[in-house]
VEXDREN-2710 file (C-alpha; in Angstrom, 1 decimal):
% VEXDREN-2710
k/r/px/py/pz
1/MET/0.0/0.0/0.0
2/ASP/1.4/3.4/-1.0
3/ALA/1.8/6.2/1.5
4/THR/-1.4/8.0/0.5
5/LEU/-3.6/4.9/0.9
6/ALA/-1.9/4.1/4.2
7/ALA/-2.7/7.6/5.5
8/ALA/-6.4/7.2/4.3
9/ALA/-6.7/3.9/6.1
10/ARG/-5.3/5.4/9.3
11/SER/-7.9/8.2/9.0
12/LEU/-10.7/5.7/8.7
13/ALA/-9.4/3.7/11.7
14/ALA/-9.5/6.9/13.7
15/GLY/-13.1/7.6/12.7
16/ASN/-12.1/10.4/10.3
17/PRO/-13.8/9.7/7.0
18/LEU/-13.4/13.2/5.7
19/GLY/-9.6/13.0/6.2
20/ALA/-9.6/9.7/4.2
21/LEU/-11.6/11.2/1.4
22/ASN/-9.3/14.2/1.1
23/ARG/-6.5/11.7/0.2
24/VAL/-8.3/9.3/-2.2
25/ALA/-11.4/11.2/-3.5
26/LEU/-9.8/11.6/-7.0
27/ARG/-8.4/8.1/-7.3
28/ASP/-10.1/5.3/-9.1
29/ASP/-7.8/2.4/-8.5
30/ALA/-9.3/-0.6/-6.6
31/PRO/-7.8/0.1/-3.1
32/ALA/-8.8/3.7/-3.3
33/LEU/-12.4/2.8/-4.4
34/ALA/-12.7/0.5/-1.4
35/LEU/-11.5/3.1/1.0
36/ARG/-13.8/5.7/-0.5
37/GLY/-16.7/3.3/-0.1
38/ILE/-15.9/2.7/3.6
39/ALA/-15.6/6.5/4.1
40/MET/-19.0/7.2/2.5
41/ALA/-20.5/4.4/4.7
42/GLN/-19.2/6.1/7.8
43/LEU/-20.6/9.4/6.6
44/GLY/-24.0/7.7/6.2
45/ASP/-24.3/7.7/2.3
46/LEU/-24.9/3.9/2.2
47/VAL/-26.1/3.9/-1.4
48/ARG/-23.0/5.5/-2.7
49/ALA/-20.8/3.4/-0.4
50/LYS/-22.3/0.2/-1.7
51/ALA/-21.7/1.2/-5.3
52/LEU/-18.1/2.1/-4.6
53/ILE/-17.4/-1.1/-2.7
54/ARG/-18.8/-3.2/-5.6
55/SER/-16.7/-1.2/-8.1
56/ALA/-13.6/-2.0/-6.0
57/ALA/-14.5/-5.7/-5.9
58/ARG/-14.7/-5.8/-9.7
59/ALA/-11.5/-3.8/-10.1
60/PHE/-9.5/-6.3/-8.0
61/GLY/-8.2/-9.1/-10.2
62/PRO/-9.1/-12.7/-9.7
63/LYS/-5.7/-13.4/-8.0
64/GLU/-6.5/-10.8/-5.3
65/ALA/-8.8/-13.1/-3.3
66/VAL/-8.1/-11.4/0.0
67/ALA/-8.9/-7.9/-1.3
68/ARG/-12.1/-9.1/-2.9
69/ALA/-13.0/-10.9/0.4
70/ARG/-12.5/-7.6/2.3
71/CYS/-14.8/-5.9/-0.1
72/ILE/-17.5/-8.5/0.5
73/VAL/-17.1/-7.9/4.2
74/ALA/-17.4/-4.2/3.7
75/GLU/-20.5/-4.6/1.5
76/ALA/-22.0/-6.9/4.2
77/GLU/-21.5/-4.2/6.8
78/ILE/-23.3/-1.7/4.6
79/ALA/-26.1/-4.2/4.1
80/LEU/-26.4/-4.6/7.8
81/ALA/-26.5/-0.8/8.4
82/SER/-29.1/-0.6/5.7
83/ARG/-31.1/-3.3/7.5
84/ASP/-30.8/-5.5/4.3
85/LEU/-31.1/-8.7/6.3
86/GLY/-31.7/-10.7/3.2
87/TRP/-28.1/-10.1/2.0
88/PRO/-26.5/-13.5/1.1
89/ALA/-25.0/-14.7/4.4
90/LYS/-23.1/-17.5/2.6
91/SER/-21.0/-14.9/0.8
92/LEU/-19.9/-13.4/4.1
93/GLU/-19.1/-16.8/5.5
94/ALA/-17.0/-17.6/2.4
95/ALA/-15.2/-14.3/2.7
96/ARG/-14.5/-15.0/6.4
97/GLN/-13.0/-18.4/5.5
98/THR/-10.8/-16.8/2.8
99/LEU/-9.5/-14.2/5.2
100/GLU/-8.8/-16.8/7.9
101/ALA/-7.0/-19.0/5.3
102/HIS/-4.7/-16.0/4.4
103/ASP/-4.1/-15.2/8.1
104/ASP/-6.0/-11.8/7.9
105/ARG/-7.2/-12.3/11.5
106/LEU/-8.5/-8.7/11.9
107/ASN/-10.8/-8.6/9.0
108/ALA/-11.9/-12.3/9.6
109/ALA/-12.9/-11.3/13.1
110/HIS/-14.8/-8.3/11.7
111/ALA/-16.6/-10.6/9.4
112/ARG/-17.5/-12.9/12.3
113/ASN/-18.9/-9.9/14.2
114/LEU/-21.1/-9.0/11.3
115/GLN/-22.4/-12.5/11.1
116/VAL/-23.3/-12.5/14.8
117/ARG/-24.8/-9.0/14.7
118/ARG/-27.2/-10.2/11.9
119/LEU/-28.2/-13.3/13.8
120/LEU/-28.8/-11.1/16.9
121/LEU/-31.0/-8.8/14.9
122/ILE/-33.2/-11.6/13.6
123/GLY/-33.3/-13.3/17.1
124/HIS/-31.3/-16.4/16.4
125/LEU/-29.5/-16.3/19.7
126/ASP/-28.4/-20.0/19.8
127/GLU/-26.6/-19.6/16.4
128/ALA/-25.0/-16.3/17.5
129/GLU/-23.6/-17.9/20.6
130/ARG/-22.3/-20.9/18.7
131/LEU/-20.5/-18.6/16.3
132/LEU/-18.9/-16.7/19.3
133/ASP/-18.0/-19.8/21.3
134/GLY/-14.3/-19.7/22.1
135/PHE/-13.7/-16.4/20.2
136/ASP/-11.2/-14.1/22.0
137/ALA/-11.2/-10.5/20.9
138/ALA/-8.4/-9.4/23.3
139/PRO/-5.6/-9.5/20.6
140/PHE/-7.5/-7.2/18.3
141/PRO/-7.5/-3.4/18.0
142/PRO/-9.7/-1.4/20.5
143/ALA/-12.4/-0.7/17.9
144/SER/-12.8/-4.4/17.0
145/SER/-12.8/-5.3/20.7
146/ALA/-15.5/-2.8/21.4
147/ALA/-17.7/-4.1/18.6
148/HIS/-17.2/-7.6/19.9
149/GLU/-18.2/-6.6/23.5
150/LEU/-21.3/-4.9/22.2
151/ILE/-22.4/-8.1/20.7
152/VAL/-21.7/-10.0/23.9
153/ALA/-23.7/-7.5/25.8
154/GLY/-26.6/-7.7/23.3
155/ILE/-26.8/-11.5/23.6
156/ALA/-26.6/-11.2/27.4
157/MET/-29.5/-8.7/27.5
158/ARG/-31.6/-11.0/25.4
159/ARG/-30.8/-13.8/27.7
160/LEU/-31.6/-11.7/30.8
161/ARG/-28.0/-11.9/32.1
162/THR/-27.5/-8.4/33.3
163/LYS/-24.2/-8.9/35.2
164/THR/-22.7/-10.3/32.0
165/ALA/-24.1/-7.4/30.0
166/ARG/-22.7/-4.8/32.4
167/ALA/-19.3/-6.4/32.4
168/ALA/-19.3/-6.5/28.6
169/LEU/-20.4/-2.9/28.3
170/ALA/-17.7/-1.8/30.7
171/ARG/-15.1/-3.5/28.5
172/ALA/-16.7/-2.0/25.4
173/GLU/-16.6/1.5/27.0
174/ARG/-12.9/1.2/27.8
175/ALA/-12.1/-0.1/24.3
176/ALA/-14.2/2.7/22.7
177/ARG/-12.4/5.3/24.8
178/HIS/-9.1/3.9/23.8
179/ALA/-10.1/3.8/20.1
180/GLY/-11.1/7.5/20.3
181/ILE/-13.9/7.1/17.7
182/PRO/-16.9/9.3/18.7
183/GLY/-19.5/7.2/16.8
184/LEU/-18.3/4.0/18.6
185/ALA/-18.5/5.7/22.0
186/ALA/-22.0/6.8/21.2
187/GLU/-23.1/3.3/20.2
188/VAL/-21.7/2.0/23.5
189/GLU/-23.5/4.7/25.5
190/SER/-26.7/3.9/23.6
191/ALA/-26.5/0.2/24.5
192/ALA/-25.7/1.0/28.2
193/ARG/-28.9/3.1/28.4
194/LEU/-30.9/0.0/27.8
195/LEU/-29.9/-1.2/31.3
196/VAL/-31.4/1.9/33.0
197/THR/-34.5/2.1/30.8
198/PRO/-37.8/0.4/31.7
199/ALA/-37.9/-2.9/30.0
200/ALA/-41.2/-4.2/31.1
201/ARG/-44.3/-3.6/33.3
202/LEU/-45.3/-5.8/36.2
203/ILE/-49.0/-6.3/36.9
204/ALA/-49.8/-7.9/40.2
205/GLY/-52.7/-7.6/42.7
206/GLY/-54.2/-4.7/40.8
207/ASP/-51.0/-2.7/41.0
208/GLU/-48.6/-1.8/38.2
209/ARG/-44.9/-0.8/38.2
210/LEU/-42.1/-0.5/35.6
211/LEU/-39.2/-2.9/35.7
212/LEU/-35.6/-2.6/34.6
213/LEU/-33.9/-5.5/32.9
214/GLU/-32.3/-6.6/36.1
215/ASP/-35.7/-6.6/37.8
216/VAL/-37.1/-8.8/35.0
217/GLU/-34.2/-11.2/35.5
218/ALA/-34.9/-11.3/39.3
219/LEU/-38.6/-12.0/38.6
220/MET/-37.8/-14.9/36.3
221/ALA/-35.7/-16.4/39.0
222/SER/-38.4/-15.9/41.7
223/LYS/-41.1/-18.4/42.8
224/ALA/-43.8/-16.5/41.0
225/LEU/-46.0/-17.9/38.3
226/VAL/-45.3/-15.4/35.5
227/ILE/-47.7/-14.8/32.6
228/ASP/-45.2/-13.4/30.2
229/ALA/-46.9/-11.0/27.7
230/CYS/-43.5/-10.0/26.2
231/ARG/-42.9/-13.5/24.8
232/TYR/-46.4/-14.9/25.1
233/ALA/-45.7/-17.8/27.5
234/VAL/-46.5/-18.9/31.1
235/ARG/-43.4/-19.5/33.3
236/ASP/-42.8/-21.2/36.6
237/GLY/-39.1/-21.3/37.2
238/ASP/-37.5/-23.4/34.4
239/HIS/-40.9/-24.8/33.3
240/VAL/-42.2/-22.7/30.3
241/VAL/-45.5/-23.2/28.4
242/PRO/-45.3/-21.3/25.1
243/LEU/-48.6/-19.8/23.9
244/ALA/-47.4/-17.6/21.1
245/THR/-49.4/-19.6/18.6
246/ARG/-52.5/-19.7/20.8
247/PRO/-53.6/-16.1/21.3
248/VAL/-57.1/-17.0/22.7
249/LEU/-55.5/-19.2/25.4
250/PHE/-52.9/-16.6/26.3
251/THR/-55.6/-13.9/26.6
252/LEU/-57.6/-16.1/28.9
253/ALA/-54.5/-16.9/31.0
254/ARG/-53.6/-13.2/31.3
255/MET/-57.1/-12.2/32.4
256/LEU/-57.1/-14.9/35.0
257/ALA/-53.7/-13.9/36.2
258/GLU/-54.6/-10.2/36.4
259/ALA/-57.6/-11.0/38.6
260/TRP/-55.7/-13.5/40.8
261/PRO/-56.6/-14.6/43.5
262/ASN/-60.1/-13.6/42.5
263/ASP/-62.2/-15.1/39.6
264/VAL/-63.2/-13.5/36.3
265/PRO/-66.8/-13.5/35.1
266/ARG/-67.6/-15.6/32.1
267/ASP/-69.1/-12.7/30.1
268/THR/-65.9/-10.7/30.7
269/LEU/-63.7/-13.6/29.5
270/ILE/-65.9/-14.0/26.4
271/GLU/-65.8/-10.3/25.6
272/ARG/-62.1/-9.9/25.7
273/ALA/-60.9/-13.3/24.4
274/PHE/-63.5/-13.7/21.6
275/ARG/-64.1/-9.9/21.1
276/MET/-67.9/-10.4/21.6
277/LYS/-69.9/-7.8/23.4
278/HIS/-73.0/-10.0/23.7
279/ALA/-72.5/-13.6/24.8
280/ASP/-74.9/-16.4/24.0
281/GLU/-74.9/-20.1/24.8
282/THR/-72.6/-20.9/21.8
283/HIS/-70.0/-18.5/23.1
284/ARG/-70.3/-20.0/26.6
285/ALA/-69.8/-23.4/25.1
286/ARG/-66.7/-22.2/23.3
287/LEU/-65.4/-20.7/26.4
288/ARG/-65.7/-24.0/28.2
289/VAL/-63.8/-25.7/25.4
290/GLU/-61.0/-23.1/25.4
291/ILE/-60.7/-23.2/29.2
292/GLY/-60.4/-27.0/29.0
293/ARG/-57.6/-26.6/26.6
294/LEU/-55.8/-24.0/28.7
295/ARG/-56.3/-26.2/31.8
296/THR/-54.6/-29.1/30.0
297/MET/-51.7/-27.0/28.8
298/LEU/-51.1/-25.4/32.3
299/GLY/-51.8/-28.6/34.2
300/ALA/-48.3/-28.9/35.6
301/LEU/-48.2/-25.2/36.7
302/ALA/-51.7/-24.2/37.8
303/ASP/-55.4/-25.3/38.2
304/ILE/-58.3/-23.4/36.6
305/ASP/-61.3/-23.8/38.8
306/ALA/-64.9/-23.0/37.9
307/THR/-66.8/-20.6/40.2
308/LYS/-70.4/-19.5/40.4
309/ARG/-69.7/-16.5/38.1
310/GLY/-66.7/-17.6/36.1
311/PHE/-63.2/-19.1/36.5
312/ALA/-60.2/-18.6/38.8
313/LEU/-56.5/-19.5/38.5
314/THR/-54.7/-21.3/41.3
315/PRO/-50.9/-21.9/41.0
316/ARG/-49.7/-25.4/42.0
317/ARG/-46.3/-24.4/43.4
318/ALA/-45.9/-20.7/43.0
319/SER/-46.5/-18.3/45.8
320/GLU/-48.0/-15.6/43.6
321/VAL/-49.2/-14.9/40.1
322/VAL/-48.0/-11.9/38.1
323/VAL/-48.2/-10.6/34.6
324/LEU/-45.1/-9.3/32.8
325/ALA/-46.1/-6.9/30.0
326/ARG/-44.4/-4.5/27.7
327/PRO/-43.8/-1.0/29.0
328/VAL/-46.2/0.4/26.4
329/GLU/-48.6/-2.0/24.8
330/GLU/-50.1/-1.5/21.4
331/GLU/-51.0/-3.8/18.5
332/HIS/-47.8/-3.3/16.6
333/ALA/-45.4/-3.0/19.5
334/SER/-42.9/-5.5/18.1
335/LEU/-42.6/-3.6/14.9
336/LEU/-42.1/-0.3/16.7
337/ALA/-39.4/-1.9/18.9
338/LEU/-37.3/-2.8/15.8
339/LEU/-37.8/0.7/14.3
340/ALA/-36.8/2.3/17.6
341/ASP/-33.1/1.7/16.8
342/GLY/-33.2/4.8/14.6
343/GLU/-32.2/3.0/11.4
344/SER/-34.1/2.7/8.2
345/TRP/-35.6/-0.8/7.5
346/SER/-37.0/-2.4/4.4
347/SER/-40.3/-4.2/4.9
348/SER/-38.7/-7.4/3.8
349/ALA/-36.0/-7.0/6.6
350/LEU/-38.7/-6.3/9.2
351/ALA/-40.7/-9.4/8.0
352/LEU/-37.5/-11.5/8.4
353/ALA/-36.8/-10.2/11.9
354/LEU/-40.4/-10.7/13.0
355/GLY/-40.9/-14.0/11.4
356/ALA/-44.0/-12.7/9.7
357/SER/-45.1/-12.4/6.0
358/GLN/-44.1/-9.3/4.2
359/ARG/-47.8/-8.5/3.4
360/THR/-48.6/-8.6/7.1
361/VAL/-45.8/-6.3/7.9
362/GLN/-46.7/-3.9/5.1
363/ARG/-50.3/-3.6/6.4
364/ALA/-49.0/-2.8/9.8
365/LEU/-46.6/-0.2/8.5
366/ASP/-49.4/1.5/6.5
367/THR/-51.5/1.6/9.7
368/LEU/-48.6/3.1/11.7
369/ALA/-47.8/5.6/9.0
370/SER/-51.4/6.8/8.9
371/ALA/-51.1/7.4/12.7
372/GLY/-47.9/9.3/12.2
373/LYS/-45.8/6.8/14.2
374/VAL/-43.5/5.8/11.3
375/GLN/-42.4/7.4/8.0
376/SER/-41.0/6.1/4.8
377/PHE/-38.8/7.3/2.0
378/GLY/-37.8/6.0/-1.4
379/GLN/-39.9/4.0/-3.8
380/GLY/-40.4/0.4/-4.8
381/ARG/-37.7/-2.0/-3.6
382/ALA/-35.6/1.0/-2.3
383/ARG/-38.4/2.1/0.1
384/ARG/-37.3/2.2/3.7
385/TRP/-39.2/2.8/7.0
386/MET/-38.1/4.5/10.2
387/MET/-39.5/6.2/13.2
388/PRO/-39.7/10.0/13.0
389/PRO/-36.5/11.5/14.6
390/MET/-36.8/12.4/18.3
391/PRO/-35.1/15.5/19.6
392/GLY/-32.4/14.9/22.2
393/PHE/-31.4/11.5/20.9
394/ALA/-28.1/11.1/19.1
395/THR/-27.8/9.1/15.9
396/VAL/-25.9/5.9/16.4
397/LEU/-23.2/5.3/13.9
398/LEU/-23.3/1.6/12.9
399/LEU/-20.1/1.6/11.0
400/PRO/-17.5/2.9/13.5
401/ALA/-14.7/0.4/12.8
402/ALA/-12.6/0.9/9.7
403/LEU/-11.9/-2.0/7.4
404/PRO/-8.2/-1.6/6.5
405/ILE/-7.2/-2.5/2.9
406/ASP/-3.6/-3.4/2.9
END
């Protein structure tokens, strides 16, 4: 690498894309195109960045396998920042293997981080943990170490392991401070705020209160029977009954839990579970069938007893019954939770992350847009969705770490 390219790469590593562009903006050789693409990505012009990286990949000859692999990794990072979660993951895995085979450990580690971040976004925690198993980020530069620790913290938060998350964020903060990249420091700060932001709402005995993530962790380890409205399941210690595919049964379980230790009238159960304001004998018969199904599914955790006016829930082992709900509940809460990261998402990426059809997601987006809760830009396949910007919140830079091209 000549002196100009080396200086541009150092500028990118220091989080100074304008300094890099000042050195390579007028050059069209393959390494300069790659560096220009990374600089444009750090500046937020992802469309231009993608075009430059692809031009660089074509400009590198067939014998320059390592350089082409680095371009694939850079393009994958741009796709991740663009929330293009359908980007071919096999290409990134092949690039990582090429980099490892040529002993480019830094960029191979960066590729691994991107793979795990994608898995984390779409909720595949088991695969993400397997990919990270045995991986040690200590030998790598501060920026790469910080990115790795952010991933560790993200998995720990999803697993409700707050001590592990705090330790990882502390390491990420030290690494980001050492790297001296403002965007990376902002990303670490944003992640750390999740630990001091209400993560759920506890409903018990007619009272409600907000819970931090560590409070949720403590609740899951307690002796309470938890009706989990965040993941649509009923939990008693390690025993979990999933009800995500049985919405009527979950609604009944939640109503009984919110009323515990009292019962719930039959007409109230019918109105909320079946969305019927006026109940007749057919609805009461259906209620008996659904209560029977719920009684069977919760048999190891609780009894459901008939009373004169309705039904009551009685835990078998737990000392109390509580409901764990989202801090703010609305019909499209999961969709809004993804868009809350401040990035622009395609409807296909949202569908992949939510495990729903693209048509279902599009209908939800149209509903939210009409209510002014989300906004879109672009047309056709280039259309992206995001939440309106909120004053007082810094934009998180998703591409803080440079990808050196030697």
